[in-house]
MARZA-172366 format. One line per field, with one value per residue: residue number from 1; residue in one letter; chain; x, y, z of N, C-alpha, C, O, CB in turn. Coordinates in nm, 3 decimals. Each point is the difference from the previous one (the first is absolute). Glycine has a CB too. Layout:
REM residues N
lumdren [NUM / ...]
lovo [A / ...]
baba [A / ...]
n_X [X / ...]
n_Y [Y / ...]
n_Z [Z / ...]
ca_X [X / ...]
ca_Y [Y / ...]
ca_Z [Z / ...]
c_X [X / ...]
c_Y [Y / ...]
c_Z [Z / ...]
o_X [X / ...]
o_Y [Y / ...]
o_Z [Z / ...]
cb_X [X / ...]
cb_Y [Y / ...]
cb_Z [Z / ...]
END
This chain:
REM residues 74
lumdren [1 / 2 / 3 / 4 / 5 / 6 / 7 / 8 / 9 / 10 / 11 / 12 / 13 / 14 / 15 / 16 / 17 / 18 / 19 / 20 / 21 / 22 / 23 / 24 / 25 / 26 / 27 / 28 / 29 / 30 / 31 / 32 / 33 / 34 / 35 / 36 / 37 / 38 / 39 / 40 / 41 / 42 / 43 / 44 / 45 / 46 / 47 / 48 / 49 / 50 / 51 / 52 / 53 / 54 / 55 / 56 / 57 / 58 / 59 / 60 / 61 / 62 / 63 / 64 / 65 / 66 / 67 / 68 / 69 / 70 / 71 / 72 / 73 / 74]
lovo [M / I / G / E / V / N / Q / D / N / L / Y / L / I / L / P / S / K / V / S / A / L / A / N / M / L / V / E / Y / K / G / V / T / I / I / D / A / I / R / Q / I / Y / A / S / K / L / Y / I / K / L / Q / D / E / S / S / K / M / W / H / W / G / P / V / A / L / Y / E / E / L / E / E / E / V / I / E]
baba [A / A / A / A / A / A / A / A / A / A / A / A / A / A / A / A / A / A / A / A / A / A / A / A / A / A / A / A / A / A / A / A / A / A / A / A / A / A / A / A / A / A / A / A / A / A / A / A / A / A / A / A / A / A / A / A / A / A / A / A / A / A / A / A / A / A / A / A / A / A / A / A / A / A]
n_X [0.084 / 0.152 / -0.107 / -0.080 / -0.002 / 0.299 / 0.103 / 0.054 / -0.237 / -0.041 / 0.164 / -0.267 / -0.181 / 0.188 / -0.066 / -0.307 / 0.026 / 0.140 / -0.218 / -0.238 / 0.146 / 0.078 / -0.299 / -0.094 / 0.217 / -0.102 / -0.293 / 0.040 / 0.239 / -0.041 / 0.271 / 0.124 / -0.107 / 0.235 / -0.193 / -0.121 / 0.278 / 0.082 / -0.257 / 0.062 / 0.291 / -0.080 / -0.237 / 0.085 / -0.116 / 0.285 / 0.039 / -0.264 / 0.081 / 0.259 / -0.192 / -0.076 / -0.106 / -0.184 / -0.159 / 0.117 / 0.023 / -0.331 / -0.025 / -0.178 / 0.206 / -0.204 / 0.199 / 0.244 / -0.165 / -0.065 / 0.305 / 0.083 / -0.217 / 0.119 / 0.290 / -0.109 / -0.136 / 0.271]
n_Y [-0.118 / 0.220 / 0.036 / 0.227 / -0.040 / 0.118 / 0.081 / -0.303 / -0.142 / 0.188 / -0.263 / -0.167 / 0.153 / -0.015 / -0.301 / 0.065 / 0.273 / -0.145 / -0.229 / 0.190 / 0.165 / -0.247 / -0.098 / 0.284 / -0.005 / -0.281 / 0.102 / 0.264 / -0.044 / -0.308 / 0.038 / -0.280 / -0.035 / 0.184 / 0.244 / -0.015 / 0.037 / 0.247 / 0.157 / -0.029 / 0.104 / 0.275 / 0.105 / 0.274 / -0.282 / -0.069 / 0.284 / -0.056 / -0.296 / 0.100 / 0.190 / -0.229 / 0.291 / -0.141 / -0.154 / -0.135 / -0.246 / 0.023 / 0.028 / -0.268 / -0.073 / 0.242 / 0.212 / -0.100 / 0.027 / 0.302 / 0.075 / -0.120 / 0.171 / 0.273 / -0.074 / -0.022 / 0.292 / 0.155]
n_Z [0.000 / -0.205 / 0.296 / -0.116 / -0.335 / 0.111 / -0.267 / 0.115 / -0.178 / -0.292 / -0.088 / 0.107 / -0.225 / -0.263 / -0.070 / 0.027 / -0.169 / -0.240 / -0.020 / -0.049 / -0.223 / -0.181 / -0.022 / -0.112 / -0.231 / -0.101 / -0.030 / -0.156 / -0.212 / -0.129 / 0.230 / -0.030 / 0.291 / -0.117 / -0.051 / 0.294 / 0.136 / -0.175 / 0.085 / 0.307 / -0.008 / -0.168 / 0.234 / 0.102 / 0.112 / 0.110 / 0.143 / 0.164 / 0.079 / 0.164 / 0.198 / 0.263 / -0.088 / -0.245 / 0.248 / -0.311 / 0.229 / -0.011 / -0.350 / -0.014 / -0.210 / -0.034 / 0.116 / -0.176 / -0.269 / 0.052 / 0.041 / -0.281 / -0.155 / 0.108 / -0.111 / -0.297 / 0.006 / 0.073]
ca_X [-0.084 / 0.080 / -0.029 / -0.015 / 0.077 / 0.083 / 0.091 / 0.097 / -0.056 / -0.091 / 0.046 / -0.066 / -0.133 / 0.007 / -0.009 / -0.138 / -0.064 / 0.054 / -0.051 / -0.141 / -0.004 / 0.057 / -0.100 / -0.103 / 0.056 / 0.002 / -0.138 / -0.068 / 0.081 / 0.057 / 0.147 / 0.057 / 0.016 / 0.128 / -0.022 / -0.087 / 0.081 / 0.091 / -0.078 / -0.034 / 0.120 / 0.048 / -0.106 / -0.009 / -0.083 / 0.083 / 0.076 / -0.093 / -0.035 / 0.113 / 0.004 / -0.103 / -0.083 / -0.105 / -0.107 / -0.050 / 0.021 / -0.125 / -0.096 / -0.024 / 0.054 / -0.077 / 0.039 / 0.137 / -0.005 / -0.055 / 0.105 / 0.099 / -0.062 / 0.004 / 0.139 / 0.027 / -0.074 / 0.062]
ca_Y [0.118 / 0.121 / 0.100 / 0.133 / 0.026 / 0.120 / 0.007 / -0.110 / -0.130 / 0.019 / -0.084 / -0.131 / 0.011 / 0.046 / -0.102 / -0.041 / 0.112 / 0.003 / -0.119 / 0.022 / 0.107 / -0.054 / -0.090 / 0.084 / 0.056 / -0.109 / -0.028 / 0.113 / 0.067 / -0.100 / 0.001 / -0.118 / 0.019 / 0.070 / 0.141 / 0.057 / 0.023 / 0.112 / 0.124 / 0.034 / 0.043 / 0.126 / 0.100 / 0.092 / -0.072 / -0.086 / 0.087 / 0.035 / -0.123 / -0.033 / 0.095 / -0.040 / 0.114 / 0.022 / -0.094 / -0.069 / -0.144 / -0.069 / 0.009 / -0.124 / -0.004 / 0.083 / 0.139 / 0.016 / -0.004 / 0.128 / 0.099 / -0.023 / 0.046 / 0.145 / 0.037 / -0.020 / 0.104 / 0.131]
ca_Z [0.000 / -0.014 / 0.102 / -0.057 / -0.121 / 0.004 / -0.114 / 0.009 / -0.040 / -0.114 / -0.112 / 0.008 / -0.059 / -0.139 / -0.106 / -0.029 / -0.069 / -0.136 / -0.069 / -0.035 / -0.100 / -0.124 / -0.059 / -0.061 / -0.124 / -0.098 / -0.041 / -0.062 / -0.103 / -0.090 / 0.001 / 0.066 / 0.144 / 0.019 / -0.034 / 0.103 / 0.119 / -0.030 / -0.001 / 0.138 / 0.073 / -0.057 / 0.012 / 0.114 / 0.097 / 0.084 / 0.091 / 0.107 / 0.070 / 0.088 / 0.110 / 0.095 / 0.039 / -0.100 / 0.037 / -0.120 / 0.017 / 0.036 / -0.111 / -0.072 / -0.136 / -0.094 / 0.024 / -0.048 / -0.147 / -0.044 / 0.021 / -0.105 / -0.124 / 0.001 / -0.023 / -0.142 / -0.071 / 0.024]
c_X [0.089 / -0.021 / -0.022 / 0.088 / 0.077 / 0.098 / 0.098 / -0.056 / -0.097 / 0.037 / -0.065 / -0.135 / 0.007 / -0.007 / -0.142 / -0.076 / 0.044 / -0.056 / -0.145 / -0.012 / 0.052 / -0.100 / -0.113 / 0.049 / 0.004 / -0.140 / -0.061 / 0.077 / 0.066 / 0.151 / 0.050 / 0.017 / 0.130 / -0.016 / -0.087 / 0.080 / 0.098 / -0.073 / -0.032 / 0.122 / 0.055 / -0.098 / 0.017 / -0.083 / 0.087 / 0.085 / -0.088 / -0.033 / 0.109 / 0.008 / -0.115 / -0.093 / -0.110 / -0.125 / -0.060 / 0.015 / -0.128 / -0.108 / -0.015 / 0.053 / -0.075 / 0.038 / 0.142 / 0.005 / -0.052 / 0.103 / 0.108 / -0.053 / 0.003 / 0.141 / 0.034 / -0.067 / 0.068 / 0.107]
c_Y [0.124 / 0.093 / 0.133 / 0.017 / 0.130 / -0.006 / -0.117 / -0.135 / 0.009 / -0.091 / -0.139 / -0.002 / 0.026 / -0.110 / -0.043 / 0.110 / 0.005 / -0.117 / 0.020 / 0.104 / -0.048 / -0.093 / 0.078 / 0.061 / -0.105 / -0.023 / 0.114 / 0.067 / -0.097 / 0.001 / -0.128 / 0.030 / 0.075 / 0.148 / 0.068 / 0.033 / 0.115 / 0.133 / 0.045 / 0.054 / 0.133 / 0.116 / 0.092 / -0.065 / -0.084 / 0.081 / 0.038 / -0.122 / -0.040 / 0.089 / -0.031 / 0.116 / 0.033 / -0.082 / -0.071 / -0.151 / -0.073 / 0.015 / -0.137 / 0.008 / 0.089 / 0.147 / 0.027 / 0.001 / 0.132 / 0.112 / -0.012 / 0.047 / 0.153 / 0.051 / -0.010 / 0.109 / 0.135 / 0.033]
c_Z [0.000 / 0.119 / -0.068 / -0.123 / 0.017 / -0.117 / -0.002 / -0.044 / -0.118 / -0.117 / 0.000 / -0.070 / -0.150 / -0.106 / -0.033 / -0.072 / -0.146 / -0.080 / -0.046 / -0.111 / -0.134 / -0.069 / -0.065 / -0.130 / -0.111 / -0.055 / -0.081 / -0.113 / -0.097 / -0.008 / 0.064 / 0.148 / 0.030 / -0.030 / 0.104 / 0.126 / -0.021 / 0.004 / 0.143 / 0.074 / -0.052 / 0.021 / 0.120 / 0.111 / 0.093 / 0.098 / 0.119 / 0.086 / 0.099 / 0.124 / 0.095 / 0.034 / -0.101 / 0.030 / -0.122 / 0.012 / 0.039 / -0.107 / -0.065 / -0.142 / -0.098 / 0.016 / -0.049 / -0.153 / -0.056 / 0.014 / -0.107 / -0.135 / -0.011 / -0.028 / -0.148 / -0.082 / 0.010 / -0.101]
o_X [0.097 / 0.097 / -0.069 / 0.119 / -0.056 / 0.001 / 0.046 / 0.077 / -0.060 / -0.088 / -0.002 / -0.046 / -0.089 / -0.067 / -0.032 / -0.084 / -0.082 / -0.035 / -0.033 / -0.078 / -0.055 / -0.014 / -0.052 / -0.075 / -0.030 / -0.020 / -0.060 / -0.060 / 0.052 / 0.058 / -0.076 / 0.001 / 0.004 / 0.048 / 0.021 / -0.015 / 0.019 / 0.052 / 0.007 / -0.007 / 0.070 / 0.026 / 0.070 / 0.023 / -0.021 / 0.023 / 0.045 / -0.011 / -0.029 / 0.069 / -0.117 / -0.119 / -0.095 / -0.110 / -0.106 / -0.062 / -0.011 / -0.112 / 0.094 / 0.037 / 0.063 / 0.022 / 0.026 / 0.074 / 0.055 / 0.010 / 0.049 / 0.075 / 0.027 / 0.017 / 0.072 / 0.054 / -0.002 / 0.061]
o_Y [0.008 / 0.059 / 0.008 / -0.034 / 0.102 / -0.097 / -0.042 / -0.087 / -0.100 / -0.044 / -0.066 / -0.105 / -0.043 / 0.021 / -0.023 / -0.028 / 0.018 / 0.015 / -0.029 / -0.016 / 0.033 / 0.004 / -0.040 / 0.006 / 0.030 / -0.012 / -0.023 / 0.059 / 0.041 / -0.049 / -0.073 / 0.116 / 0.083 / 0.084 / 0.117 / 0.108 / 0.083 / 0.098 / 0.119 / 0.106 / 0.070 / 0.112 / -0.031 / 0.023 / 0.001 / -0.043 / -0.004 / 0.010 / -0.056 / -0.033 / 0.023 / -0.022 / 0.070 / 0.031 / -0.062 / -0.075 / -0.121 / -0.048 / -0.080 / 0.108 / 0.059 / 0.070 / 0.105 / 0.078 / 0.053 / 0.087 / 0.100 / 0.058 / 0.055 / 0.101 / 0.085 / 0.043 / 0.078 / 0.107]
o_Z [0.075 / 0.048 / -0.102 / 0.003 / 0.040 / -0.076 / -0.106 / -0.040 / -0.038 / -0.075 / -0.103 / -0.045 / -0.074 / -0.101 / -0.117 / -0.085 / -0.090 / -0.117 / -0.115 / -0.094 / -0.105 / -0.122 / -0.104 / -0.098 / -0.115 / -0.121 / -0.104 / -0.090 / -0.103 / -0.097 / 0.064 / 0.041 / 0.091 / 0.076 / 0.033 / 0.057 / 0.088 / 0.054 / 0.031 / 0.063 / 0.073 / -0.042 / 0.097 / 0.119 / 0.121 / 0.113 / 0.115 / 0.123 / 0.105 / 0.097 / -0.033 / 0.022 / 0.032 / -0.046 / 0.010 / -0.076 / -0.019 / 0.019 / -0.002 / -0.047 / -0.089 / -0.100 / -0.059 / -0.060 / -0.097 / -0.087 / -0.052 / -0.079 / -0.107 / -0.068 / -0.053 / -0.101 / -0.095 / 0.007]
cb_X [-0.282 / -0.110 / 0.206 / -0.174 / -0.114 / -0.024 / -0.067 / 0.029 / 0.087 / 0.053 / 0.218 / 0.164 / 0.004 / 0.198 / 0.254 / 0.087 / 0.072 / 0.245 / 0.187 / 0.008 / 0.084 / 0.245 / 0.108 / -0.018 / 0.168 / 0.216 / 0.036 / -0.047 / -0.013 / -0.264 / 0.080 / 0.118 / -0.135 / 0.079 / 0.002 / -0.180 / -0.040 / 0.086 / -0.105 / -0.172 / -0.018 / 0.098 / -0.221 / -0.003 / -0.169 / -0.017 / 0.094 / -0.085 / -0.105 / 0.053 / 0.223 / 0.277 / 0.293 / 0.287 / 0.055 / 0.120 / 0.245 / 0.169 / -0.033 / -0.239 / 0.011 / -0.212 / -0.179 / 0.011 / -0.093 / -0.240 / -0.095 / 0.016 / -0.174 / -0.208 / -0.012 / -0.036 / -0.208 / -0.109]
cb_Y [-0.132 / -0.080 / -0.131 / 0.124 / -0.226 / 0.116 / 0.291 / 0.211 / 0.029 / 0.280 / 0.190 / 0.067 / 0.128 / 0.165 / -0.055 / -0.119 / 0.111 / 0.098 / -0.113 / -0.043 / 0.136 / 0.013 / -0.132 / 0.044 / 0.130 / -0.096 / -0.118 / -0.024 / 0.140 / 0.067 / 0.325 / -0.185 / -0.294 / -0.294 / -0.173 / -0.238 / -0.326 / -0.251 / -0.183 / -0.282 / -0.310 / -0.245 / -0.129 / 0.179 / -0.005 / -0.126 / 0.095 / 0.171 / -0.016 / -0.046 / 0.155 / -0.148 / 0.019 / 0.017 / 0.207 / 0.276 / 0.170 / 0.087 / 0.322 / -0.147 / -0.289 / -0.236 / -0.099 / -0.192 / -0.302 / -0.164 / -0.103 / -0.253 / -0.260 / -0.097 / -0.164 / -0.291 / -0.204 / -0.134]
cb_Z [0.047 / -0.296 / 0.273 / 0.225 / -0.182 / 0.329 / 0.109 / 0.224 / 0.274 / 0.147 / 0.109 / 0.259 / 0.292 / 0.188 / 0.190 / 0.287 / 0.307 / 0.198 / 0.253 / 0.329 / 0.288 / 0.220 / 0.276 / 0.326 / 0.251 / 0.240 / 0.307 / 0.306 / 0.266 / -0.031 / -0.051 / -0.253 / -0.049 / -0.135 / -0.276 / -0.150 / -0.030 / -0.196 / -0.254 / -0.063 / -0.029 / -0.128 / -0.209 / -0.272 / -0.287 / -0.299 / -0.307 / -0.267 / -0.303 / -0.298 / -0.114 / 0.071 / 0.089 / -0.125 / 0.187 / -0.060 / 0.085 / 0.220 / -0.038 / 0.188 / 0.136 / 0.106 / 0.258 / 0.268 / 0.106 / 0.153 / 0.300 / 0.208 / 0.108 / 0.230 / 0.283 / 0.137 / 0.138 / 0.231]
END
């Protein structure tokens, strides 16, 4: 059990968030899983997701996907 999420243990949560988001990109955009993962790690969203103070780590995959979509539109 993680207990309280903080900047020191946030890295434990991120792989599951990236995985869910990557699967959505594969399904909705038709990209390969590798390209989806690369897109996520290169995004502004991922920078925010790594920052515990943003609290984006508790967002669900749909909200994260929508945020990533907005980033692409900008």
